[in-house]
N, C-alpha and C positions, 0 to 999 in steps of 0.2 A: 504494500500500500504506500503510495506516495504521500508527501506532506500535504499536497493540495487535496488529495482524496480524503485524507484524515480530517482536514479542516471542513471540507464540504459535508462530510458525513456527520460531524458534530452539529453543524447548522441544521441539517435535515433532521437529526435526532431531537434537537430542541423544538423544531417546528412540530414534529410528531408528538412530543410530550405535551406541548401547549394545546394541540388539537384534541388530545385525549382528555385533557383537563377541562376543556370547554363544555358548555352545556347546550349543545344544539343551537337553535336560533336565539337563545337568550345569553349567548356569550358576549363579552365586551366587544368583540370584533363586529358584532351585529349593529352597533350604534351608527357608524357611517352609512351602512346599508339602509337602516330604518329612516335616518334623517334625509337621505337622498330621495327615498320614496315619498316621505312626508312633504318634501319641497317640490314634488311634481315629476321626479325622475323615475328611473327603474333601478332595481337591484343591480343589474348588469352595469349600469352607468358608474356605480360607485365601487366596483370590485378593486380597481387599482388603488384607490384611496384607502379602502379598508385594509388591503394587503400591506400598504405602506405604513398605516397607523399601527397595525399589529406587529410589524417588524420593529417599530420604535418601542412598542410596549415591551417586547421581549428584551430589547437592548437595555431599556431603563431598569427592568427587573434584574438583569444580570449585573449591571453597574451598581445598583443599590446593594445587592448581595456582596459584591466585592468591597464596597466602601464600608459596609457594616461588619465585614468579616464572617459572613454566613457561609457555611459549607455548601458547595454546589455539586450536584450529581447529575450526569447526563448519560443516558443509554447504559446504565448499570455501572458506571465508573465515576469516581471522584475526579473533578477537573480542578486545576489550580486557579487561583484568582488572576494571575497574568493571562492564562488561557482564556478565562471567561471575559476579561476586558477586551482581548483581541477578537473574540467571537462577537461581542457587543458592537465593536467597530464594524464588523461585517454586516450586522443587521441594520446599522444606521445607513450604510451604503446601499443595502438592498432596498431600504425604504425609498431612497431617492430614485433608484432604478425602477421600482414598482410604479411610481407615478408617471414614468415615461413609457410604460408598456401598455399595449392595447391588443389583446388576443394574440400575444406572441410577437407582435411587431412594435417597433419603436414609434411612439406617438409623435405627431408634429407638435411643435411648441406653440400652441395657441394660448389665448388669454387665460383659459381655465387651468391649463397645465402650469403656466407660469405662476398664477396665483397660488396653486397648491404647493409647488416646489418652494416658493418664497415663504409661505406660512409654516410649512413643515420645518424648514430650517430655522426660522425665527423661534418656533416653539422649542426646538432642541436647545438653542442658546438660552432661552428663558428658563427652561427646566434645569439646565446646567448651573445657571446663576443661583437658583433656589437651592439646589443640592450643595453648591459650594458654601452657602451660608450655613446649611445644616451640618456640614462636616468640618468646617473651619475651626481650628482651635482658638482662633482670635475672635470668634463671633460669640458673644454672650447673649444667647437668645432669651426672650421673655415670651409671655403669652401672645402679644400682638406680632412680634417678629416671627414667631413660629407659625402664626396664621398666614403671614406673608409667604413663608416657605411653602406651606401647604398650597397656597394659591398659585405659586410659580410652578410647583411640581405636579400637583394633582388637578387643581382647577383648570389651569391653562392646557393641560394635556387632554382632558376630556372635552374642553372647549374646542380644541383642534379637531377632535374626532367628529363632533356634531356639526361643526362648521364645514369640514371637508366634505362630508357626505352631502350636505345641502348645496355646497358650491358646485358639485357635480351635476346639479339639476338647475341652478339658477344663479344669476349675478345680482339679484335685487338686494340692495344694502339693508333695507329694513327687515326683510325675511331672514337674511344671514345673521343679523344681530340677535334675533330671537333664538336662533339655533345656538349661537355662541353662549347666550345666557343659559340655555338649557344644559349644554355640556359643562359649563363652568360649575353650576350648582350640583350637577351629578358628581363631578370630580371631587368637590368638597365633601359631599355626603359619603362617598366611597372612602375617602381618607379618614373621616371621622369615625365611620363604621369600623375601619381597620384598627384605628387607635383604641376604640372601645373594646373590640374583641380581644386585642392583645393585652390590654390592661386587665381584663377579667381572666386571662389565661395564666395559670400558675405552674404549668409544666416547664421543664428546663428550656432555656433559649428564648423566653419571652422578653419583652422590651425592658421591664423593670429589672429582671435578673441580669440582662446584658448592659445595663446602664444607659439605654436609649430613652431620652425624655420625649414624651408625646403629649398630646393635648391635655389629658387629665392631670398630668404632672405639672405642666406649666400653669394651669388654672389654679391648682392647689397652692403652688408656690406664690401666686399672685395675691391670694386672699389670706394666706397664713399669717399669724402673728409672728413677731421675731423669734419667740421661743419655739413655736410650731415649725417655722421654716428651718431653724437650726436642727431640730430633731429629724425632720424629713430629709434634709440634705445629708445628714449623717447616715441614715438608714439606706438612702439611695446609693451612697458611696460604698456601703458594705454589702449591698444586695447580691453582687456577683459571687461573693464567697460565703454568704450567710443567708440561708433561706428564711430564717426568722426575721432578719432585717428586711428582707423583701416583703414578707407578709405584714410586718409593722408599717412599712411605707404604704402598701396597698390599702390597709385599713385606715390610716390617717388621711390618705387622699380621698377616700370615700366619705369620711367624717367632714372633710373640708368642702365637700360638694363636687369634687372633680368628675365623678361618674355621672351625676345628675346634670351637670352643666354640658357635658358632651351630648347627652340625650336631647337636651334643649336645643343645642346647636344643630343637631341632625334634623330635628323638627322644623327649625327655622329654614334650613336649606330645602327641606321637603316642601314646605309651603311655597317657597319661591319657585320650585320646579313645577308644582301644580299650577301656579299663576301663569307661568310662561306657556305651559301647554294650553291653558284656556285662551291666552292671547293669540296663539297660533290659529285657532279656529279650524282645526284639521277635520277632514272627513272622518266619519265614524270608524271606518275600517282601519285607517292609518293611525288614528288616535288610540284605538284599542290595541294595536300591535305594539306601539311604544309603551303604553300603560302596562301591558302584560310583561313586557321585557323589564320594566322598572320593578314591578312586583316580584318577578322571579329573582332579581338581584337584591331583593329586600330593601329597595329604596323608596317604595311606597307601601302603605298598609294594604293587606289583602281585602278584597271586596267580595260581596256575594256575587254569584254567577250572573244575576240579572243586571249587575252594575258594570260588567266588563263586556265590551263589544267582542264578538267572536269573529 
């Protein structure tokens, strides 16, 4: 096996792994497809944009694991972090190439393709700036600066997905702005959901045990008294080596309202999402498809069958 074959096989293995982990039409990749249809296009119109966005999604996950020191396994074997970073570079390149492909042929560089390529690359830079703040030892994050990091990394990334799908169907600025708002609120909800899920997780490798500060932690620190803040910071520093310190930190964060505040923020972005969907005034069928996708991702509360369009 040549080095090139090995590299290509790792990329294919990652694509296969992501495909197996997805949940049919309700996977994250479906968002550009759904927004394209909602904006008046067809699923086929948005396939290149969806493929490009999914490639960026995989690259971002790989780089996040590298920067967090998380072990990465592909196709039954552990890969090193330098390998993972190199594979992520390949997926970023594949993302740009996907935007230029159309049924196996290179697309001509029309206004739509130009807009997509520019916005995809702007999004990469914006996400990278947010990640830089998140990992920089010189950056002393607080609740609001962490929200800005979330906005740059998750909000803008899903904003890109929703906008890109819609841009494959229309160039109307007003319509596209609504889809941007939809995607942004989805991205913020997803990140908040992830932060809450990991905060509640007490198994090895969770964020508290690894020293990663997330939304509940930053909120608790923002409202704690000087005495409570000192205790919490002490337990957070000891959590990696001391499970009792981890549990003490988790319990104090709950007492300070960190868990409840995250739930309130999820509800706030959920209401914004619902409002945007109402403003779009979509046809019943398309509205129902997006709504069911959101419910499947647990971003909207479940409704009775007669409230969901089939």
